MDAnalysis code that builds the backbone (N, CA, C; Angstrom):
import MDAnalysis as mda
import numpy as np

u = mda.Universe.empty(639, n_residues=213, atom_resindex=np.repeat(np.arange(213), 3), trajectory=True)
u.add_TopologyAttr("name", ["N", "CA", "C"] * 213)
u.add_TopologyAttr("resid", np.arange(1, 214))
u.add_TopologyAttr("resname", ["MET", "ASN", "LEU", "ILE", "TYR", "ILE", "ALA", "ASP", "PRO", "MET", "CYS", "SER", "TRP", "CYS", "TYR", "GLY", "PHE", "GLY", "LYS", "GLU", "LEU", "SER", "ALA", "LEU", "MET", "LYS", "ASP", "PHE", "PRO", "ASP", "MET", "PRO", "LEU", "ARG", "ILE", "VAL", "VAL", "GLY", "GLY", "LEU", "ARG", "ALA", "GLY", "ASN", "THR", "LYS", "VAL", "MET", "ASP", "GLU", "ALA", "MET", "LYS", "THR", "TYR", "MET", "LEU", "SER", "HIS", "TRP", "THR", "ARG", "VAL", "ALA", "ALA", "ALA", "SER", "GLY", "LEU", "PRO", "PHE", "HIS", "ARG", "GLU", "ALA", "LEU", "SER", "ALA", "ARG", "GLN", "GLY", "PHE", "VAL", "TYR", "ASP", "THR", "GLU", "PRO", "ALA", "CYS", "ARG", "ALA", "VAL", "VAL", "THR", "ALA", "ARG", "LEU", "LEU", "ALA", "PRO", "GLU", "VAL", "GLU", "LEU", "LEU", "ARG", "VAL", "PHE", "ARG", "ALA", "ILE", "GLN", "HIS", "ALA", "PHE", "TYR", "ALA", "GLU", "GLY", "MET", "ASP", "VAL", "THR", "ARG", "GLY", "ASP", "LEU", "LEU", "ALA", "GLN", "VAL", "ALA", "SER", "ALA", "ALA", "MET", "THR", "GLU", "ALA", "GLY", "PHE", "LEU", "THR", "ASP", "PRO", "SER", "ARG", "PHE", "LEU", "ALA", "ALA", "TRP", "LYS", "SER", "GLU", "ILE", "THR", "ILE", "THR", "GLU", "THR", "ARG", "ALA", "ASP", "PHE", "ASP", "GLN", "THR", "LYS", "ALA", "TRP", "GLY", "ILE", "ALA", "GLY", "PHE", "PRO", "ALA", "LEU", "MET", "LEU", "GLN", "LYS", "ASP", "GLU", "LYS", "PHE", "TYR", "PRO", "LEU", "ALA", "SER", "GLY", "TYR", "THR", "HIS", "ALA", "ASP", "THR", "LEU", "ALA", "ALA", "ASP", "LEU", "ARG", "GLY", "ILE", "LEU", "GLU", "GLN", "SER", "HIS"])
u.atoms.positions = np.array([
    [98.001, 105.294, 131.003],
    [98.924, 105.962, 131.040],
    [99.194, 105.730, 133.107],
    [100.894, 106.489, 132.673],
    [100.745, 106.056, 134.301],
    [103.078, 106.311, 134.260],
    [102.881, 106.011, 135.567],
    [104.484, 107.260, 135.503],
    [105.441, 104.989, 135.517],
    [106.636, 105.028, 135.686],
    [108.034, 104.245, 135.660],
    [108.765, 104.413, 136.000],
    [109.014, 103.848, 137.937],
    [109.797, 104.131, 137.868],
    [111.403, 103.158, 138.188],
    [111.887, 104.224, 136.937],
    [113.238, 102.479, 136.604],
    [114.928, 102.432, 137.829],
    [114.947, 101.754, 139.069],
    [115.767, 102.358, 140.117],
    [116.410, 101.049, 140.832],
    [116.772, 100.979, 141.650],
    [117.836, 100.067, 142.203],
    [117.290, 100.415, 143.912],
    [117.713, 99.616, 144.503],
    [116.302, 99.953, 146.518],
    [117.938, 100.424, 147.374],
    [119.509, 99.170, 146.075],
    [120.733, 99.884, 147.134],
    [121.773, 101.348, 146.367],
    [120.500, 101.386, 145.673],
    [121.548, 102.639, 144.934],
    [121.215, 103.678, 144.879],
    [122.444, 104.746, 146.495],
    [122.217, 105.938, 147.265],
    [120.607, 107.265, 146.503],
    [121.356, 107.292, 145.223],
    [120.564, 108.357, 144.839],
    [119.353, 107.798, 144.471],
    [119.348, 107.125, 144.745],
    [117.693, 106.319, 144.195],
    [116.611, 107.200, 145.940],
    [117.823, 106.594, 146.845],
    [117.292, 106.511, 147.871],
    [116.970, 108.395, 148.594],
    [118.341, 108.630, 147.922],
    [117.934, 110.223, 147.676],
    [117.181, 110.694, 147.343],
    [116.547, 109.975, 145.618],
    [115.198, 110.597, 145.019],
    [113.947, 110.606, 145.841],
    [113.940, 109.266, 147.037],
    [112.995, 109.275, 146.703],
    [111.770, 109.759, 147.966],
    [112.243, 111.520, 148.281],
    [111.141, 111.624, 149.412],
    [111.137, 112.654, 147.698],
    [111.628, 112.540, 147.285],
    [111.742, 114.031, 146.089],
    [109.713, 112.733, 144.758],
    [109.604, 111.823, 144.880],
    [109.154, 110.806, 143.841],
    [108.004, 110.649, 145.430],
    [108.296, 110.691, 146.493],
    [106.028, 110.427, 147.252],
    [105.634, 111.951, 147.126],
    [107.112, 112.953, 147.425],
    [106.421, 114.478, 147.326],
    [104.952, 114.654, 145.824],
    [106.227, 113.967, 144.717],
    [105.474, 113.976, 143.589],
    [104.414, 112.857, 143.621],
    [103.758, 111.860, 143.980],
    [103.104, 111.276, 143.852],
    [102.145, 111.523, 145.200],
    [102.434, 112.555, 145.670],
    [100.913, 113.084, 146.492],
    [100.908, 114.413, 145.412],
    [101.711, 114.729, 144.884],
    [99.969, 116.637, 143.793],
    [100.125, 115.362, 142.830],
    [100.407, 114.764, 142.091],
    [99.778, 113.266, 141.102],
    [98.334, 112.320, 142.172],
    [98.146, 112.173, 142.687],
    [97.438, 110.539, 143.482],
    [96.365, 110.033, 142.873],
    [96.507, 110.220, 141.337],
    [95.297, 109.130, 140.710],
    [96.518, 108.732, 139.511],
    [97.390, 109.753, 140.262],
    [98.410, 108.795, 137.989],
    [99.099, 106.925, 139.365],
    [98.604, 106.249, 138.180],
    [99.457, 105.195, 138.863],
    [101.031, 104.808, 138.559],
    [101.958, 104.184, 139.630],
    [103.329, 103.999, 139.566],
    [103.561, 102.284, 139.575],
    [104.717, 102.168, 138.314],
    [104.823, 101.149, 138.265],
    [106.170, 100.902, 138.679],
    [107.194, 100.453, 138.875],
    [108.218, 100.753, 139.729],
    [109.079, 98.949, 138.223],
    [110.150, 99.220, 138.139],
    [111.247, 97.952, 137.552],
    [112.880, 98.780, 138.205],
    [112.694, 97.763, 138.428],
    [114.117, 97.546, 139.696],
    [115.661, 97.016, 138.413],
    [116.689, 98.912, 137.949],
    [117.034, 98.243, 137.826],
    [118.205, 97.087, 137.377],
    [118.818, 96.475, 138.996],
    [119.638, 95.156, 139.061],
    [121.429, 96.421, 138.694],
    [121.147, 97.316, 139.600],
    [122.530, 97.505, 139.654],
    [123.504, 97.446, 139.830],
    [124.072, 96.227, 140.470],
    [125.158, 95.724, 140.530],
    [124.699, 94.725, 141.244],
    [123.809, 94.000, 140.089],
    [123.163, 92.414, 140.767],
    [124.349, 91.647, 139.732],
    [124.556, 90.248, 140.916],
    [126.171, 89.593, 140.965],
    [126.977, 90.028, 141.001],
    [126.935, 91.233, 141.292],
    [129.019, 91.180, 141.727],
    [129.445, 90.396, 142.808],
    [130.038, 90.167, 143.009],
    [130.441, 88.378, 143.924],
    [132.136, 89.353, 144.544],
    [132.578, 89.954, 144.076],
    [133.851, 90.797, 144.771],
    [133.605, 91.790, 146.287],
    [134.540, 91.422, 147.125],
    [133.928, 92.048, 148.676],
    [134.151, 92.664, 148.120],
    [133.619, 93.386, 149.352],
    [133.908, 96.040, 149.257],
    [135.102, 96.113, 149.812],
    [136.417, 95.977, 149.060],
    [137.624, 96.999, 149.623],
    [137.566, 98.251, 150.902],
    [139.076, 98.237, 151.629],
    [138.415, 99.331, 152.519],
    [138.459, 100.795, 151.066],
    [138.509, 100.852, 149.810],
    [139.122, 101.638, 148.838],
    [137.657, 101.589, 147.719],
    [136.887, 100.335, 148.369],
    [135.620, 100.844, 147.080],
    [134.364, 101.123, 148.829],
    [135.059, 100.967, 149.695],
    [134.203, 101.961, 150.959],
    [134.187, 103.200, 150.963],
    [135.601, 103.738, 150.954],
    [135.535, 105.656, 150.816],
    [134.884, 106.138, 149.752],
    [135.092, 105.852, 148.626],
    [134.436, 105.589, 147.552],
    [132.589, 105.465, 147.773],
    [132.014, 104.844, 148.137],
    [130.778, 104.620, 148.759],
    [130.448, 105.118, 149.605],
    [130.721, 105.581, 150.281],
    [130.783, 107.520, 151.716],
    [131.515, 108.187, 150.856],
    [131.909, 108.304, 149.771],
    [131.520, 109.673, 149.633],
    [130.524, 109.754, 148.718],
    [130.182, 109.176, 147.742],
    [128.338, 108.763, 147.143],
    [127.853, 109.792, 148.744],
    [127.339, 109.134, 149.354],
    [126.516, 109.220, 150.177],
    [126.575, 110.239, 150.825],
    [128.230, 110.797, 151.210],
    [127.524, 112.393, 151.743],
    [126.911, 113.423, 150.556],
    [127.521, 113.309, 149.233],
    [126.628, 114.335, 148.620],
    [125.139, 113.344, 148.554],
    [124.865, 112.778, 148.358],
    [123.566, 112.485, 148.179],
    [123.300, 113.009, 149.716],
    [123.349, 112.925, 150.613],
    [122.405, 113.159, 152.430],
    [122.765, 115.022, 151.938],
    [124.054, 115.834, 151.140],
    [123.968, 116.863, 151.102],
    [122.734, 117.489, 150.891],
    [122.279, 116.802, 149.460],
    [121.178, 116.788, 148.601],
    [120.077, 116.995, 149.506],
    [119.306, 116.043, 149.617],
    [118.063, 115.180, 150.102],
    [118.015, 115.311, 151.304],
    [118.883, 115.495, 152.362],
    [119.367, 115.381, 154.003],
    [118.709, 114.853, 154.413],
    [118.738, 113.828, 154.687],
    [118.470, 111.318, 154.573],
    [119.672, 111.623, 155.549],
    [119.127, 110.492, 156.793],
    [120.387, 110.467, 157.326],
    [120.525, 108.106, 156.511],
    [122.068, 108.371, 156.828],
    [122.797, 107.916, 156.346],
    [123.903, 107.079, 157.769],
    [124.081, 105.596, 157.686],
    [124.087, 105.025, 158.706],
    [125.847, 105.289, 157.933],
    [126.814, 105.178, 157.827],
    [127.731, 105.453, 158.028],
    [129.343, 105.390, 159.245],
    [128.894, 104.072, 159.463],
    [129.484, 102.723, 160.755],
    [129.425, 101.748, 160.301],
    [128.351, 101.577, 159.675],
    [127.374, 99.929, 159.364],
    [129.117, 99.903, 158.396],
    [128.523, 100.622, 157.796],
    [129.269, 100.643, 156.204],
    [131.091, 100.287, 156.265],
    [130.648, 100.712, 156.839],
    [132.786, 100.914, 157.512],
    [133.398, 99.912, 157.895],
    [131.986, 99.535, 159.298],
    [132.810, 98.333, 160.269],
    [132.216, 97.072, 159.492],
    [131.619, 96.773, 158.553],
    [131.169, 95.517, 157.969],
    [132.019, 94.779, 157.113],
    [132.816, 93.402, 157.497],
    [133.734, 92.690, 157.220],
    [133.376, 91.802, 156.260],
    [133.825, 91.824, 154.530],
    [133.680, 90.455, 154.423],
    [131.502, 91.191, 153.121],
    [131.841, 92.345, 152.647],
    [130.841, 92.340, 152.125],
    [130.741, 92.371, 151.002],
    [129.634, 92.116, 150.324],
    [129.665, 91.373, 148.822],
    [128.318, 92.801, 148.580],
    [128.933, 93.680, 147.097],
    [127.853, 94.219, 146.501],
    [126.609, 93.933, 145.748],
    [125.775, 93.112, 146.199],
    [125.001, 92.887, 145.350],
    [124.006, 93.438, 145.592],
    [123.194, 93.374, 143.415],
    [122.175, 94.458, 144.389],
    [121.128, 94.000, 144.226],
    [120.890, 92.691, 143.714],
    [119.979, 91.450, 143.187],
    [119.289, 90.676, 144.129],
    [119.885, 90.764, 145.396],
    [118.288, 90.825, 146.556],
    [117.091, 91.208, 147.472],
    [118.266, 92.801, 147.161],
    [117.089, 92.829, 147.096],
    [116.180, 94.200, 146.312],
    [116.640, 94.194, 144.589],
    [115.454, 94.285, 143.503],
    [114.272, 92.971, 143.808],
    [115.222, 91.468, 144.281],
    [113.829, 90.610, 144.043],
    [113.114, 90.912, 145.731],
    [113.920, 91.359, 146.278],
    [112.388, 91.272, 147.702],
    [111.151, 92.696, 146.630],
    [111.147, 93.718, 146.150],
    [110.261, 94.577, 145.519],
    [110.028, 92.962, 144.707],
    [110.268, 92.821, 143.491],
    [109.574, 91.781, 142.773],
    [108.732, 91.174, 143.588],
    [109.193, 90.573, 144.374],
    [108.418, 89.413, 145.622],
    [107.336, 90.121, 146.190],
    [107.278, 90.961, 146.853],
    [106.682, 91.845, 146.993],
    [104.844, 92.384, 145.764],
    [105.615, 93.790, 144.903],
    [104.478, 92.928, 143.539],
    [103.727, 91.474, 143.822],
    [104.587, 90.695, 142.880],
    [104.051, 89.265, 143.334],
    [103.248, 89.487, 144.063],
    [102.804, 89.278, 145.351],
    [102.901, 88.408, 145.738],
    [101.092, 89.669, 146.494],
    [102.093, 90.714, 146.200],
    [100.503, 91.620, 146.299],
    [100.510, 92.939, 145.044],
    [100.170, 92.654, 144.334],
    [99.963, 93.611, 143.118],
    [99.357, 94.717, 143.187],
    [98.617, 94.600, 144.393],
    [97.420, 95.692, 144.445],
    [98.775, 96.338, 146.092],
    [99.518, 96.339, 146.219],
    [100.150, 97.328, 147.157],
    [101.048, 98.350, 147.083],
    [100.912, 99.159, 147.521],
    [102.323, 100.700, 147.770],
    [103.547, 100.454, 147.368],
    [103.133, 99.872, 146.645],
    [105.465, 99.166, 146.061],
    [106.490, 100.198, 146.734],
    [105.605, 101.370, 146.415],
    [106.954, 102.331, 147.082],
    [106.475, 102.463, 148.035],
    [106.261, 101.976, 148.466],
    [106.724, 101.844, 150.249],
    [107.736, 100.798, 151.001],
    [107.072, 99.259, 149.949],
    [108.062, 98.831, 150.523],
    [109.943, 99.186, 149.270],
    [109.790, 99.680, 148.225],
    [111.158, 100.015, 148.222],
    [111.630, 100.785, 149.446],
    [110.966, 102.188, 149.133],
    [111.117, 102.553, 150.821],
    [111.874, 102.432, 152.020],
    [111.222, 101.516, 152.320],
    [111.108, 101.003, 153.517],
    [112.750, 99.839, 153.623],
    [112.900, 99.072, 152.400],
    [114.223, 98.477, 152.081],
    [115.338, 99.167, 152.107],
    [115.612, 100.797, 151.451],
    [116.202, 101.441, 150.723],
    [116.831, 102.070, 152.886],
    [115.435, 102.902, 153.420],
    [115.808, 102.851, 154.787],
    [115.958, 101.390, 155.852],
    [115.965, 100.555, 155.669],
    [116.689, 99.890, 156.426],
    [118.518, 99.637, 155.947],
    [118.934, 100.079, 154.527],
    [120.123, 99.731, 154.836],
    [120.478, 100.902, 154.454],
    [120.566, 101.926, 154.731],
    [121.302, 103.594, 154.768],
    [121.219, 103.449, 155.588],
    [119.953, 103.881, 156.598],
    [119.773, 103.929, 157.640],
    [119.876, 103.816, 159.081],
    [119.900, 102.628, 158.742],
    [119.542, 101.752, 160.011],
    [120.809, 101.044, 160.393],
    [121.391, 100.485, 158.680],
    [122.608, 99.386, 158.268],
    [122.544, 98.055, 158.757],
    [121.436, 97.694, 158.204],
    [121.073, 96.627, 158.544],
    [121.576, 96.048, 156.894],
    [122.244, 95.298, 156.456],
    [122.539, 93.834, 155.142],
    [121.554, 93.104, 154.460],
    [121.064, 94.328, 154.032],
    [119.573, 93.693, 152.720],
    [120.324, 93.451, 151.594],
    [121.542, 92.152, 151.775],
    [121.352, 91.605, 150.877],
    [121.461, 90.266, 151.552],
    [120.891, 89.934, 152.955],
    [120.410, 88.739, 153.705],
    [118.599, 88.594, 153.312],
    [118.202, 87.651, 152.707],
    [116.625, 87.328, 152.429],
    [116.095, 87.583, 154.191],
    [116.431, 86.460, 155.068],
    [116.181, 86.872, 156.227],
    [115.435, 88.455, 156.690],
    [117.008, 89.063, 156.569],
    [115.975, 91.050, 157.053],
    [115.369, 91.213, 155.479],
    [115.985, 90.623, 154.563],
    [114.339, 91.176, 154.300],
    [113.307, 91.384, 153.751],
    [112.845, 90.184, 154.126],
    [111.844, 89.070, 154.118],
    [111.261, 89.261, 155.797],
    [112.143, 90.736, 155.924],
    [111.050, 91.654, 158.054],
    [110.881, 93.161, 157.010],
    [111.768, 93.078, 156.556],
    [111.508, 94.189, 156.860],
    [110.142, 94.884, 155.424],
    [110.582, 93.331, 154.885],
    [109.426, 94.128, 153.439],
    [108.534, 93.646, 153.623],
    [108.111, 92.060, 154.583],
    [106.797, 91.389, 155.229],
    [105.577, 92.948, 155.899],
    [106.441, 93.973, 156.848],
    [106.604, 94.958, 157.803],
    [105.395, 96.257, 156.738],
    [106.467, 95.962, 155.651],
    [105.991, 97.413, 155.460],
    [104.747, 97.304, 153.979],
    [104.926, 95.453, 154.437],
    [103.772, 95.004, 153.242],
    [101.806, 95.092, 154.305],
    [102.556, 94.884, 155.199],
    [101.800, 95.152, 156.707],
    [100.904, 96.265, 156.987],
    [102.100, 97.199, 156.202],
    [101.543, 98.279, 156.957],
    [100.638, 99.154, 156.057],
    [100.847, 98.888, 155.132],
    [100.231, 99.081, 153.555],
    [99.064, 98.303, 153.470],
    [98.428, 97.885, 154.567],
    [96.886, 96.983, 154.245],
    [96.787, 95.310, 153.404],
    [98.660, 94.860, 153.200],
    [98.173, 93.773, 152.979],
    [99.119, 92.272, 154.181],
    [98.658, 92.235, 155.119],
    [98.954, 91.006, 155.523],
    [100.257, 90.246, 155.224],
    [101.142, 89.779, 155.854],
    [102.527, 88.554, 155.578],
    [103.145, 88.514, 156.377],
    [103.521, 86.727, 156.438],
    [104.638, 87.100, 157.738],
    [105.636, 87.190, 156.804],
    [106.879, 87.013, 157.562],
    [108.068, 87.048, 156.586],
    [108.490, 85.529, 155.525],
    [107.883, 84.748, 157.011],
    [108.128, 83.251, 156.193],
    [107.718, 82.946, 154.745],
    [106.661, 83.525, 154.828],
    [106.126, 82.976, 152.939],
    [107.255, 84.703, 152.367],
    [106.971, 85.146, 153.443],
    [107.736, 86.407, 151.967],
    [109.266, 86.166, 151.560],
    [109.414, 84.941, 152.397],
    [110.955, 85.073, 151.990],
    [111.104, 83.208, 151.699],
    [109.970, 82.474, 151.669],
    [109.836, 81.314, 150.779],
    [109.150, 81.758, 148.624],
    [108.307, 83.210, 148.591],
    [107.726, 84.070, 147.972],
    [109.565, 84.414, 147.284],
    [110.076, 84.917, 148.182],
    [111.900, 85.654, 147.581],
    [113.205, 84.821, 146.923],
    [111.998, 83.262, 147.447],
    [113.286, 82.239, 147.535],
    [112.681, 81.271, 145.690],
    [112.116, 82.162, 144.762],
    [111.824, 80.886, 143.883],
    [111.930, 81.601, 143.149],
    [112.078, 80.475, 142.185],
    [112.253, 80.597, 140.966],
    [111.804, 81.349, 139.996],
    [110.114, 81.832, 140.039],
    [109.576, 82.400, 139.230],
    [109.448, 83.866, 139.880],
    [109.613, 84.060, 141.065],
    [109.778, 85.493, 141.223],
    [112.414, 85.490, 140.962],
    [112.534, 84.854, 140.770],
    [114.250, 84.748, 140.537],
    [114.217, 85.200, 139.454],
    [113.444, 84.477, 138.476],
    [113.045, 84.567, 137.265],
    [112.330, 86.084, 136.602],
    [111.350, 86.549, 137.202],
    [111.089, 87.468, 137.471],
    [111.087, 89.366, 137.831],
    [112.765, 88.994, 138.055],
    [113.423, 89.948, 138.932],
    [114.972, 89.966, 137.541],
    [114.523, 88.806, 137.189],
    [115.766, 88.883, 135.623],
    [115.392, 89.918, 134.675],
    [113.668, 89.423, 134.568],
    [113.479, 90.439, 133.488],
    [113.365, 92.098, 133.391],
    [113.365, 92.017, 134.779],
    [113.355, 94.244, 135.013],
    [114.456, 94.670, 134.662],
    [115.718, 93.384, 135.000],
    [116.616, 93.969, 133.908],
    [116.628, 93.677, 133.404],
    [115.987, 93.329, 132.345],
    [116.435, 93.159, 130.785],
    [115.952, 94.129, 129.965],
    [114.512, 94.391, 130.724],
    [113.737, 95.114, 130.626],
    [114.186, 96.903, 130.800],
    [114.889, 96.949, 131.810],
    [115.308, 98.802, 131.541],
    [116.804, 98.733, 131.142],
    [117.644, 97.320, 130.137],
    [118.715, 97.731, 129.509],
    [117.444, 97.763, 128.369],
    [116.478, 96.991, 127.515],
    [116.295, 96.877, 126.297],
    [115.759, 99.005, 126.444],
    [115.035, 99.754, 127.198],
    [115.169, 100.333, 127.251],
    [116.206, 101.541, 127.309],
    [117.201, 100.911, 127.540],
    [118.749, 101.838, 127.143],
    [118.937, 102.354, 128.180],
    [117.798, 102.302, 129.878],
    [118.692, 102.885, 130.700],
    [119.773, 102.938, 130.784],
    [121.022, 103.622, 131.862],
    [122.178, 103.410, 132.763],
    [122.929, 102.881, 133.438],
    [121.825, 104.642, 134.026],
    [121.278, 105.297, 134.957],
    [120.720, 105.349, 136.246],
    [120.307, 105.244, 137.637],
    [119.330, 105.672, 137.772],
    [119.456, 106.628, 139.504],
    [118.406, 107.391, 139.397],
    [117.278, 106.696, 139.009],
    [117.385, 107.211, 137.829],
    [115.778, 106.286, 137.378],
    [115.021, 107.293, 136.331],
    [113.526, 106.912, 136.431],
    [112.712, 108.191, 135.347],
    [111.693, 108.129, 136.233],
    [110.932, 108.492, 134.353],
    [109.881, 108.556, 133.998],
    [109.384, 108.276, 132.765],
    [107.561, 108.460, 132.507],
    [107.317, 108.691, 131.979],
    [105.672, 109.032, 131.298],
    [105.563, 108.002, 130.604],
    [103.853, 106.802, 130.945],
    [103.821, 105.944, 129.429],
    [102.544, 106.625, 129.450],
    [102.337, 107.238, 128.192],
    [100.655, 107.457, 127.111],
    [101.066, 106.643, 126.404],
    [99.358, 105.960, 126.309],
    [99.192, 105.058, 125.350],
    [100.732, 104.110, 124.843],
    [101.209, 104.463, 123.637],
    [102.689, 103.311, 123.648],
    [103.958, 104.844, 123.359],
    [103.226, 105.894, 124.080],
    [104.947, 106.713, 124.009],
    [104.689, 106.207, 125.181],
    [106.839, 106.798, 125.405],
    [107.269, 107.544, 127.200],
    [107.532, 108.648, 126.798],
    [107.266, 109.621, 127.888],
    [108.864, 110.607, 127.298],
    [109.571, 110.447, 129.587],
    [110.223, 110.776, 129.000],
    [111.529, 111.201, 130.623],
    [111.336, 111.915, 130.577],
    [110.941, 112.120, 132.141],
    [111.083, 112.418, 132.797],
    [112.459, 113.528, 134.158],
    [113.059, 111.962, 134.705],
    [113.934, 112.522, 135.597],
    [115.257, 111.089, 134.775],
    [116.666, 111.078, 135.159],
    [117.492, 110.931, 134.608],
    [118.304, 110.735, 135.940],
    [118.432, 111.032, 137.509],
    [119.297, 111.177, 138.573],
    [118.489, 111.838, 138.956],
    [119.082, 112.347, 140.204],
    [118.370, 113.043, 141.289],
    [118.245, 113.765, 140.220],
    [116.516, 115.079, 140.718],
    [115.805, 115.467, 140.163],
    [114.927, 116.265, 141.659],
    [114.272, 116.989, 141.597],
    [113.218, 118.158, 142.670],
    [112.125, 117.383, 141.697],
    [111.100, 117.535, 143.009],
    [110.334, 117.592, 142.592],
    [108.981, 118.397, 142.519],
    [109.305, 119.742, 142.322],
    [108.405, 121.366, 141.478],
    [109.855, 120.345, 139.822],
    [110.569, 120.612, 140.448],
    [110.763, 120.386, 139.064],
    [109.641, 119.443, 138.380],
    [110.025, 118.174, 138.677],
    [109.024, 116.530, 138.146],
    [107.607, 116.860, 137.569],
    [106.776, 118.042, 138.775],
    [105.643, 118.470, 138.293],
    [105.020, 118.961, 137.676],
    [106.222, 120.391, 137.183],
    [105.762, 121.092, 136.373],
    [105.619, 120.342, 134.933],
    [107.184, 119.606, 134.399],
    [107.738, 119.161, 133.455],
    [106.289, 117.944, 133.373],
    [105.629, 117.250, 134.060],
    [104.966, 116.348, 134.007],
    [103.643, 116.685, 133.777],
    [103.366, 117.733, 133.835],
    [102.338, 119.149, 133.503],
    [102.495, 119.333, 132.856],
    [104.007, 119.946, 132.132],
    [104.039, 120.343, 130.428],
    [103.268, 119.152, 129.702],
    [104.090, 118.083, 129.563],
    [104.070, 116.410, 128.930],
    [102.412, 116.396, 128.899],
    [101.449, 116.615, 130.143],
    [100.301, 115.916, 129.852],
    [99.022, 117.418, 129.112],
    [99.827, 118.887, 129.277],
    [98.905, 119.426, 128.131],
    [99.340, 119.232, 127.312],
    [100.172, 118.318, 126.448],
    [101.314, 118.891, 125.176],
    [100.123, 117.473, 124.657],
    [100.307, 117.060, 125.744],
    [99.792, 115.076, 124.738],
    [98.302, 114.709, 124.703],
    [97.464, 116.731, 124.638],
    [96.073, 116.095, 125.007],
    [95.850, 115.406, 123.925],
])
């Protein structure tokens, strides 16, 4: 039995949902959490124009209002030639999972989110992802360094594993993020499709656990 979190580090609603999920995990400390990266705009090659920036910032405004989390709006507004490709950030999460299967992966996931949204870092860059993710892994008790992380991030094994996550997301029929479900035995129980408060998640999860005994 475990929770499965399907999300993308560069999805703003996933960023807002992060603290709700963290609160849920505190209520269920013995519940394993599996993270599957969804690839919101994986492989995108189009440079973000002003219209797209305005659209993105409107989403950020709504997420900030719902979650209370900080956004570095100026970084996105001022960035020139930015290609909103979410594959590199997704691959960084998979890299951490491959390097240290026992690491608290949600901590790495949220560190990448914070770097992008709160600090205004360009997390499509492998060197920056390596710095952010390796620091989070070290804080979580797994000592690594950016150069080792970057080498693993660039490897074909990691690229293939990331694509497998994208394929699994499609196979489950999940088209929007964040999504959360409980896997118990061979059954899957949906818990969240979009931003959901922790108290609602906890009540729904308890209900499922009671009914499935």
